[in-house]
C-alpha positions, 0 to 999 in steps of 0.5 A: 553528311549531316543533312543525309542523317536528318533525311533518313531520321525523318523517314523513320516510323515513330511508333507508340504501342498501347494495350488499350483500344484505339478509340481511348486515344481521344474523342472522335471528331466528326467534323474533322472525320468528315473533312478527311473522308473528303480529302480536305484534312489528312496525313501526308505520310501514313508511315511516318508516325503510327500508333499500334493499339494491340490489346484484346479489345480494339486492335488497330493501327492509326497513323499520326499527324500533329496540329502543328502541322507536322505530317498533316494536310490541312488546307482549311486550317482545322487543326489545333496547334496543341492537339495530335490527330489519330487517323483510322481508315485514312484515305477513304470515305469511311476515315475516322479522326481521333483527337489527342490532347483535347480538353474537355 
């Protein structure tokens, strides 16, 4: 019974909501965005964790992955454990990766 509850909890979308523009979540990383567009850095399950930005400017829904590897496809090990990755247009050649938790 406990295992079933764990599986059900793992499939739920955890949603972050904000009225800020989506690009304020963190800096756009050109290298990770390029890797994403090539299928080398991407979110494993886009519906698992999502961030919804619903303000009048920059409304968007972004998929989330953790630098620890949770919900992330990263064969080149580009992720950093203390960062969170927010994917816009994932699965396309126009993919953009914004980084939360990055210093500087």
